[in-house]
VOPAGU-2260 file (C-alpha; in pm, 1 decimal, decimal comma):
REM VOPAGU-2260
SITE   aa  ch    i         X         Y         Z
SITE  ALA   A    0       0,0       0,0       0,0
SITE  ALA   A    1     111,2     358,2     -68,1
SITE  TRP   A    2     103,5     444,7     301,8
SITE  ARG   A    3     377,3     192,8     394,7
SITE  PRO   A    4     693,7     398,1     461,4
SITE  HIS   A    5    1042,1     251,2     485,6
SITE  ASN   A    6    1165,1     191,7     837,2
SITE  THR   A    7    1505,2     350,9     914,7
SITE  LEU   A    8    1607,0     112,8    1195,8
SITE  GLY   A    9    1617,2    -209,6    1000,2
SITE  ASP   A   10    1501,0    -407,6     699,5
SITE  GLU   A   11    1168,6    -389,8     515,8
SITE  PRO   A   12     885,1    -305,2     759,4
SITE  ASP   A   13     687,3    -629,9     748,8
SITE  TRP   A   14     504,7    -573,2    1077,5
SITE  GLY   A   15     270,8    -303,9    1205,8
SITE  SER   A   16     209,5    -191,9    1563,8
SITE  LEU   A   17    -167,9    -154,6    1590,1
SITE  THR   A   18    -142,1      46,3    1911,7
SITE  LEU   A   19     136,7     286,5    1804,8
SITE  GLY   A   20      49,9     316,5    1435,6
SITE  VAL   A   21     405,1     244,1    1311,3
SITE  PHE   A   22     556,9     -12,4    1076,1
SITE  VAL   A   23     861,7    -203,8    1197,7
SITE  CYS   A   24    1103,1    -466,1    1064,0
SITE  GLN   A   25    1109,3    -830,2    1176,7
SITE  ALA   A   26    1390,6    -772,7    1431,6
SITE  CYS   A   27    1213,9    -474,8    1591,5
SITE  SER   A   28     877,7    -656,8    1594,5
SITE  LEU   A   29    1034,2    -907,0    1837,3
SITE  LEU   A   30    1137,6    -619,9    2064,2
SITE  HIS   A   31     790,9    -462,7    2040,8
SITE  ARG   A   32     648,4    -795,8    2159,8
SITE  SER   A   33     844,5    -751,3    2484,9
SITE  ILE   A   34     622,2    -448,8    2565,7
SITE  PRO   A   35     274,3    -595,2    2485,3
SITE  HIS   A   36     105,6    -343,3    2718,8
SITE  ILE   A   37     234,8     -65,4    2489,4
SITE  SER   A   38     263,6    -221,8    2142,8
SITE  ARG   A   39      54,7    -494,8    1974,6
SITE  VAL   A   40     212,8    -607,8    1646,5
SITE  LYS   A   41      60,5    -773,1    1342,3
SITE  SER   A   42     218,3    -904,5    1020,9
SITE  VAL   A   43     139,7    -713,5     700,1
SITE  GLN   A   44      73,6   -1055,6     543,2
SITE  ASP   A   45    -226,6   -1107,3     773,5
SITE  THR   A   46    -578,1    -986,3     697,1
SITE  TRP   A   47    -634,2    -632,2     823,6
SITE  ASP   A   48    -977,3    -484,8     888,8
SITE  ASP   A   49   -1068,7    -128,4     789,1
SITE  SER   A   50   -1030,4      21,9    1136,7
SITE  GLU   A   51    -672,2    -113,8    1162,7
SITE  VAL   A   52    -581,2      26,1     821,1
SITE  GLU   A   53    -732,4     363,6     916,4
SITE  LEU   A   54    -531,4     374,7    1238,9
SITE  MET   A   55    -203,7     307,7    1054,2
SITE  ALA   A   56    -289,9     567,1     788,8
SITE  ALA   A   57    -377,7     824,4    1057,7
SITE  MET   A   58     -41,2     791,7    1234,9
SITE  GLY   A   59     237,3     636,0    1022,2
SITE  ASN   A   60     611,5     638,7    1090,3
SITE  SER   A   61     676,7    1008,1    1013,6
SITE  ALA   A   62     403,5    1136,5    1246,4
SITE  ALA   A   63     508,6     886,0    1515,5
SITE  LYS   A   64     869,8    1003,0    1489,2
SITE  ALA   A   65     759,9    1366,6    1526,0
SITE  LYS   A   66     562,7    1272,5    1839,3
SITE  TYR   A   67     781,3    1017,0    2016,5
SITE  GLU   A   68    1125,4    1159,8    1921,3
SITE  GLN   A   69    1054,6    1531,8    1955,3
SITE  LYS   A   70    1302,6    1594,3    2241,5
SITE  VAL   A   71    1585,4    1342,4    2187,7
SITE  PRO   A   72    1905,8    1500,8    2326,3
SITE  ALA   A   73    2173,6    1550,2    2058,5
SITE  PHE   A   74    2414,6    1315,5    2240,3
SITE  TYR   A   75    2160,5    1032,8    2290,3
SITE  TYR   A   76    2256,5     727,3    2086,7
SITE  ARG   A   77    2001,8     636,8    1818,8
SITE  PRO   A   78    2064,5     268,0    1743,2
SITE  MET   A   79    2085,2     112,9    1399,5
SITE  HIS   A   80    1964,1    -234,2    1304,9
SITE  THR   A   81    2324,6    -363,8    1329,2
SITE  ASP   A   82    2352,7    -262,8    1697,6
SITE  CYS   A   83    2313,4    -508,5    1985,3
SITE  LYS   A   84    1965,8    -604,4    2108,3
SITE  LEU   A   85    2013,7    -416,5    2437,1
SITE  LEU   A   86    2054,3     -76,6    2265,7
SITE  ARG   A   87    1762,0    -132,8    2028,7
SITE  GLU   A   88    1528,1    -256,9    2302,6
SITE  GLN   A   89    1608,3      32,3    2538,6
SITE  TRP   A   90    1557,9     284,0    2253,7
SITE  ILE   A   91    1211,3     135,8    2188,1
SITE  ARG   A   92    1127,1     135,5    2561,1
SITE  ALA   A   93    1256,6     493,1    2607,8
SITE  LYS   A   94    1037,9     612,2    2319,9
SITE  TYR   A   95     712,6     423,5    2364,5
SITE  GLU   A   96     707,2     292,1    2723,2
SITE  ARG   A   97     879,1     570,1    2920,7
SITE  ASN   A   98     796,7     857,1    2677,9
SITE  GLU   A   99    1138,5    1007,1    2755,4
SITE  PHE   A  100    1151,8    1216,0    2438,2
SITE  GLU   A  101     803,7    1366,3    2468,2
SITE  PHE   A  102     850,3    1500,8    2820,9
SITE  ILE   A  103    1191,0    1634,6    2923,8
SITE  GLU   A  104    1114,6    1574,9    3293,9
SITE  LYS   A  105    1109,2    1198,4    3220,5
SITE  GLN   A  106    1473,0    1203,1    3102,1
SITE  GLU   A  107    1756,3    1101,0    3330,6
SITE  PRO   A  108    2001,5    1376,5    3429,9
SITE  TYR   A  109    2270,2    1159,1    3254,5
SITE  SER   A  110    2531,6    1246,4    3517,5
SITE  ALA   A  111    2637,7     914,6    3653,3
SITE  GLU   A  112    2748,0     777,3    3987,0
SITE  GLY   A  113    2689,2     421,9    4096,0
SITE  PHE   A  114    2812,6      65,0    4104,9
SITE  LEU   A  115    2909,0    -146,6    3805,6
SITE  TRP   A  116    3048,8    -499,4    3786,3
SITE  LYS   A  117    3407,9    -458,6    3664,8
SITE  ARG   A  118    3634,6    -735,1    3538,0
SITE  GLY   A  119    3954,7    -772,7    3740,2
SITE  ARG   A  120    4265,7    -703,6    3532,0
SITE  ASP   A  121    4461,2   -1002,9    3659,1
SITE  ASN   A  122    4213,8   -1267,1    3779,4
SITE  GLY   A  123    3924,2   -1207,3    3536,1
SITE  GLN   A  124    3664,5   -1197,6    3817,1
SITE  PHE   A  125    3385,6    -938,8    3801,8
SITE  LEU   A  126    3362,0    -735,6    4123,0
SITE  SER   A  127    3131,5    -448,4    4220,5
SITE  ARG   A  128    3311,3    -114,8    4189,1
SITE  LYS   A  129    3195,6     241,7    4245,3
SITE  PHE   A  130    3215,6     458,6    3931,5
SITE  VAL   A  131    3183,4     838,7    3922,2
SITE  LEU   A  132    3155,0    1039,6    3600,3
SITE  SER   A  133    3239,2    1403,6    3671,2
SITE  GLU   A  134    3212,6    1656,1    3390,2
SITE  ARG   A  135    3352,9    1923,2    3624,8
SITE  GLU   A  136    3671,6    1718,0    3669,5
SITE  GLY   A  137    3662,2    1599,0    3307,6
SITE  ALA   A  138    3701,0    1235,4    3410,2
SITE  LEU   A  139    3541,5     897,6    3476,8
SITE  LYS   A  140    3684,3     746,5    3796,3
SITE  TYR   A  141    3640,7     416,0    3974,4
SITE  PHE   A  142    3719,4     313,9    4330,6
SITE  ASN   A  143    3831,3     -28,4    4454,7
SITE  LYS   A  144    3685,4      16,7    4803,0
SITE  GLN   A  145    3353,6     174,4    4891,1
SITE  ASP   A  146    3503,4     426,3    5134,0
SITE  ALA   A  147    3826,6     487,4    4937,8
SITE  ARG   A  148    3917,0     855,8    4900,9
SITE  ASP   A  149    4148,9     810,1    4606,7
SITE  PRO   A  150    4029,4     649,7    4281,0
SITE  LYS   A  151    4199,5     340,2    4139,6
SITE  ALA   A  152    4190,1     494,7    3791,2
SITE  VAL   A  153    4113,0     836,1    3642,2
SITE  MET   A  154    4000,6     821,7    3278,2
SITE  LYS   A  155    4002,9    1157,6    3103,4
SITE  ILE   A  156    3682,7    1233,7    2909,1
SITE  GLU   A  157    3908,6    1364,4    2629,7
SITE  THR   A  158    4016,3    1010,1    2526,3
SITE  LEU   A  159    3721,6     809,7    2667,5
SITE  ASN   A  160    3528,5     567,3    2445,5
SITE  ALA   A  161    3255,0     313,1    2518,9
SITE  THR   A  162    3119,6      33,3    2299,4
SITE  PHE   A  163    2875,8    -247,9    2381,2
SITE  GLN   A  164    3043,9    -590,2    2358,2
SITE  PRO   A  165    2792,0    -847,0    2489,7
SITE  ALA   A  166    2942,7   -1149,9    2309,9
SITE  LYS   A  167    3302,5   -1071,6    2406,5
SITE  ILE   A  168    3221,8    -993,2    2771,0
SITE  GLY   A  169    2967,8   -1276,5    2798,7
SITE  ASN   A  170    2687,9   -1055,4    2932,8
SITE  PRO   A  171    2399,3    -893,2    2738,9
SITE  CYS   A  172    2479,4    -559,7    2912,7
SITE  GLY   A  173    2858,8    -585,1    2866,8
SITE  LEU   A  174    3027,7    -249,9    2792,1
SITE  GLN   A  175    3393,7    -202,2    2694,9
SITE  ILE   A  176    3537,7     131,3    2807,9
SITE  THR   A  177    3870,9     243,8    2663,8
SITE  TYR   A  178    4092,4     541,5    2736,6
SITE  LEU   A  179    4451,5     643,9    2674,2
SITE  LYS   A  180    4707,7     610,5    2951,8
SITE  ASP   A  181    5057,2     735,5    2854,9
SITE  ASN   A  182    4935,2     722,5    2492,8
SITE  SER   A  183    4858,3     350,4    2519,1
SITE  THR   A  184    4506,0     206,7    2516,8
SITE  ARG   A  185    4365,7      66,6    2841,1
SITE  ASN   A  186    4052,1    -152,5    2836,4
SITE  ILE   A  187    3797,1    -179,5    3115,0
SITE  PHE   A  188    3509,3    -428,7    3092,2
SITE  VAL   A  189    3190,2    -361,6    3290,2
SITE  TYR   A  190    2824,5    -458,3    3307,8
SITE  HIS   A  191    2513,9    -387,4    3514,3
SITE  SER   A  192    2229,4    -633,2    3570,7
SITE  ASP   A  193    1975,4    -363,3    3477,2
SITE  ALA   A  194    1967,5    -293,8    3101,2
SITE  LYS   A  195    1829,6      60,0    3135,1
SITE  GLU   A  196    2099,9     147,8    3390,5
SITE  MET   A  197    2372,9      30,1    3151,4
SITE  VAL   A  198    2234,5     227,6    2854,6
SITE  ASP   A  199    2203,3     533,7    3084,0
SITE  TRP   A  200    2574,5     500,0    3167,8
SITE  PHE   A  201    2655,5     476,2    2797,1
SITE  ASN   A  202    2455,9     791,3    2721,2
SITE  ALA   A  203    2605,9     968,9    3024,6
SITE  ILE   A  204    2952,9     906,2    2877,0
SITE  ARG   A  205    2826,4    1039,8    2541,3
SITE  ALA   A  206    2679,5    1348,9    2714,6
SITE  ALA   A  207    3011,5    1417,6    2892,7
SITE  ARG   A  208    3201,9    1376,7    2564,9
SITE  PHE   A  209    2952,9    1605,8    2386,8
SITE  HIS   A  210    2994,0    1885,0    2643,6
SITE  TYR   A  211    3374,6    1843,6    2642,3
SITE  LEU   A  212    3384,8    1870,2    2259,2
SITE  GLN   A  213    3149,8    2172,6    2259,7
SITE  VAL   A  214    3411,6    2355,9    2470,5
SITE  ALA   A  215    3709,0    2218,4    2272,1
SITE  PHE   A  216    3553,4    2310,5    1932,6
SITE  PRO   A  217    3330,5    2613,1    2003,6
SITE  GLY   A  218    3239,4    2674,0    1637,7
SITE  ALA   A  219    3140,3    2313,1    1557,9
SITE  SER   A  220    2779,7    2211,8    1491,3
SITE  ASP   A  221    2603,3    1921,1    1666,2
SITE  GLU   A  222    2617,6    1728,3    1334,3
SITE  GLU   A  223    2998,6    1755,8    1337,6
SITE  LEU   A  224    3037,9    1659,2    1704,5
SITE  VAL   A  225    2788,4    1371,2    1743,0
SITE  PRO   A  226    2989,3    1118,1    1530,7
SITE  LYS   A  227    3291,2    1183,1    1759,9
SITE  LEU   A  228    3115,3    1093,7    2087,8
SITE  THR   A  229    3166,7     715,2    2085,0
SITE  ARG   A  230    3275,4     471,0    1817,4
SITE  ASN   A  231    3249,5     100,7    1753,3
SITE  PHE   A  232    3566,4     -81,7    1652,7
SITE  MET   A  233    3614,0    -117,0    1277,2
SITE  LYS   A  234    3706,1    -484,7    1305,7
SITE  GLU   A  235    3810,3    -739,4    1567,0
SITE  GLY   A  236    3923,8   -1100,2    1554,1
SITE  PHE   A  237    4212,5   -1343,8    1570,2
SITE  MET   A  238    4510,1   -1326,4    1331,9
SITE  GLU   A  239    4862,3   -1460,4    1350,2
SITE  LYS   A  240    5156,8   -1219,9    1360,8
SITE  THR   A  241    5534,4   -1236,5    1350,9
SITE  GLY   A  242    5799,2   -1002,4    1491,7
SITE  PRO   A  243    5996,7    -722,5    1322,1
SITE  LYS   A  244    6271,2    -954,9    1186,9
SITE  HIS   A  245    6007,9   -1180,9    1020,1
SITE  THR   A  246    6210,7   -1482,8    1133,1
SITE  GLU   A  247    6020,2   -1555,3    1456,2
SITE  GLY   A  248    5732,9   -1802,6    1445,8
SITE  PHE   A  249    5383,2   -1663,9    1397,1
SITE  LYS   A  250    5174,0   -1631,9    1714,1
SITE  LYS   A  251    4792,5   -1617,9    1736,6
SITE  ARG   A  252    4673,2   -1285,0    1879,3
SITE  TRP   A  253    4341,7   -1100,7    1919,7
SITE  PHE   A  254    4340,2    -785,2    1704,9
SITE  THR   A  255    4126,3    -474,1    1745,1
SITE  MET   A  256    4112,5    -201,4    1480,1
SITE  ASP   A  257    4013,2     122,3    1654,9
SITE  ASP   A  258    4020,3     399,2    1395,6
SITE  ARG   A  259    4393,3     426,5    1304,8
SITE  ARG   A  260    4514,0     212,4    1596,4
SITE  LEU   A  261    4562,1    -158,0    1528,9
SITE  MET   A  262    4610,4    -325,5    1867,9
SITE  TYR   A  263    4691,1    -685,7    1948,1
SITE  PHE   A  264    4625,0    -878,3    2268,3
SITE  LYS   A  265    4703,3   -1226,5    2393,8
SITE  ASP   A  266    4338,4   -1255,6    2509,5
SITE  PRO   A  267    4032,7   -1053,6    2390,2
SITE  LEU   A  268    3969,2    -938,1    2750,4
SITE  ASP   A  269    4321,7    -819,0    2832,8
SITE  ALA   A  270    4346,5    -477,7    2996,1
SITE  TYR   A  271    4646,7    -367,2    2788,4
SITE  ALA   A  272    4754,3    -436,0    2431,5
SITE  ARG   A  273    5080,8    -625,9    2372,5
SITE  GLY   A  274    5147,2    -378,6    2093,3
SITE  GLU   A  275    4985,3    -108,9    1881,8
SITE  VAL   A  276    5045,0     -24,7    1515,4
SITE  PHE   A  277    4953,9     311,6    1364,0
SITE  ILE   A  278    4785,6     285,6    1022,7
SITE  GLY   A  279    4835,1     607,7     825,0
SITE  SER   A  280    4715,2     705,6     477,8
SITE  LYS   A  281    4829,6     614,8     126,0
SITE  GLU   A  282    4960,1     971,9      81,4
SITE  ASN   A  283    5202,6     891,1     363,3
SITE  SER   A  284    5326,0     563,7     211,1
SITE  TYR   A  285    5099,7     317,1     393,8
SITE  THR   A  286    4969,7      27,7     183,7
SITE  VAL   A  287    4798,5    -306,4     244,2
SITE  LEU   A  288    4868,9    -613,9      27,6
SITE  ALA   A  289    4710,5    -957,8      13,8
SITE  GLY   A  290    4966,4   -1233,4      79,6
SITE  LEU   A  291    5306,2   -1253,8     246,2
SITE  PRO   A  292    5659,7   -1209,7     103,8
SITE  ALA   A  293    5776,5   -1529,8     -69,7
SITE  SER   A  294    6049,6   -1600,1     189,2
SITE  THR   A  295    5808,3   -1595,1     488,4
SITE  GLN   A  296    5800,9   -1906,7     706,9
SITE  GLY   A  297    5645,3   -2017,3    1036,0
SITE  TYR   A  298    5279,5   -1934,4     978,5
SITE  HIS   A  299    4996,1   -2184,4    1035,5
SITE  TRP   A  300    4713,4   -1993,3     868,1
SITE  ASN   A  301    4737,2   -1955,9     492,3
SITE  HIS   A  302    4569,0   -1623,6     414,6
SITE  GLY   A  303    4837,3   -1360,1     456,2
SITE  ILE   A  304    4825,2    -980,8     478,7
SITE  THR   A  305    5121,2    -742,0     452,2
SITE  ILE   A  306    5091,9    -386,0     581,0
SITE  VAL   A  307    5366,7    -160,4     450,9
SITE  THR   A  308    5444,9     148,1     662,7
SITE  PRO   A  309    5722,7     407,5     610,3
SITE  ASP   A  310    5930,8     221,5     873,6
SITE  ARG   A  311    5869,7    -150,1     822,3
SITE  LYS   A  312    5640,3    -426,2     699,8
SITE  PHE   A  313    5391,3    -596,0     932,5
SITE  LEU   A  314    5296,5    -954,4     845,0
SITE  PHE   A  315    4968,5   -1115,9     948,9
SITE  ALA   A  316    4790,3   -1442,7     862,2
SITE  CYS   A  317    4414,7   -1512,3     872,3
SITE  GLU   A  318    4242,8   -1846,3     918,3
SITE  THR   A  319    3997,3   -1802,3     629,7
SITE  GLU   A  320    3978,4   -1615,6     301,3
SITE  ALA   A  321    3665,4   -1432,5     425,4
SITE  GLU   A  322    3854,7   -1302,7     732,1
SITE  GLN   A  323    4145,9   -1194,2     511,4
SITE  ARG   A  324    3903,8   -1008,2     283,7
SITE  ASP   A  325    3731,8    -832,1     577,0
SITE  TRP   A  326    4060,3    -725,6     737,4
SITE  ILE   A  327    4198,3    -593,7     407,8
SITE  ALA   A  328    3875,7    -395,5     353,5
SITE  ALA   A  329    3904,2    -243,9     704,1
SITE  PHE   A  330    4270,7    -149,4     652,2
SITE  GLN   A  331    4194,4     -10,1     306,7
SITE  ARG   A  332    3916,9     212,7     442,7
SITE  VAL   A  333    4160,7     376,4     685,0
SITE  ILE   A  334    4448,7     399,9     437,0
SITE  ASN   A  335    4222,0     563,8     176,4
SITE  ARG   A  336    4124,2     837,5     422,5
SITE  PRO   A  337    4359,2    1138,8     430,4
SITE  MET   A  338    4517,3    1204,5     769,6
SITE  ARG   A  339    4383,8    1489,0     985,3
SITE  PRO   A  340    4638,1    1734,0    1136,6
SITE  GLN   A  341    4602,8    1589,1    1488,7
SITE  GLU   A  342    4670,4    1237,2    1355,2
SITE  TYR   A  343    5025,3    1336,0    1260,4
SITE  ALA   A  344    5096,0    1399,1    1630,2
SITE  VAL   A  345    4958,2    1051,9    1712,6
SITE  GLU   A  346    5178,4     897,4    1440,8
SITE  ALA   A  347    5487,1    1072,7    1584,9
SITE  HIS   A  348    5407,3     927,6    1929,9
SITE  PHE   A  349    5399,8     575,6    1784,7
SITE  LYS   A  350    5741,3     624,2    1620,5
SITE  HIS   A  351    5896,3     709,8    1956,6
SITE  LYS   A  352    5743,4     414,7    2140,4
SITE  PRO   A  353    6007,4     173,3    2272,9
């Protein structure tokens, strides 16, 4: 029918919410079913009576968006269909169940203090830790003991990032927080048993980043700042690597591509990377090649990748051709992008690393 608009969150809208008057995709219809007191869904393949059709025609996705999303804060994360279930479900609940974006008084203050389960750096156990996000101090801090005066870590908002990692952390509310410490990346893995609480923390970090960037770049528009608030990693997974002489045996490592930083870890949940490689642009003599130099030995996986930098070649091996293809595509995306002025300073830091 002509009144069926395309749904921005996911695939073709094959379901309709008879109570909200919106069309949703298959994935979102499952989430709508978790709030049956708010949303009653029906397949577009079913038989619809006239009153149902009239209701959908009277509202529709555009009018619903204008109503239910009228006061979404600029920093608030609007999930896409590729995001984890937690983010999508809490977005739907915030809109239709809690009406957070119709009435400002229903929104959280998004300044955070409370307890999160944090993974221990050395023993891997999750323990309850007090976290405080202070925009005034420009930092997220956590404390090992409830009455401790001094924090165990101070993470500057300037370099803070947060990304949901439920599969890696093994919890549907698992959040990976990263920050720079002495120009090296430090990982912290946390979760909360309450899904709303965890998404509120995520948006509190985004709010703090937004306000920090507004001060740092006073002329910038919201559209320019919002993509810089948090970022998902470009690619993660296992590859094999060898050392700088290319004569050592290849070792299996977990790799994370975070913008121009390629980091490798012995274990996906390690607090610190074993090493970090800066990936510059093609204008600065960085290239990525499929395969390994003919003389290379000691690898177990057959799908090689060579990254050429101004200083040396980095050799990696992937288990499958599909993985090799995905990694090359991720590297190519970064290499094809010209470097920003501040990235030259980051590159210089890498060159002076021991």
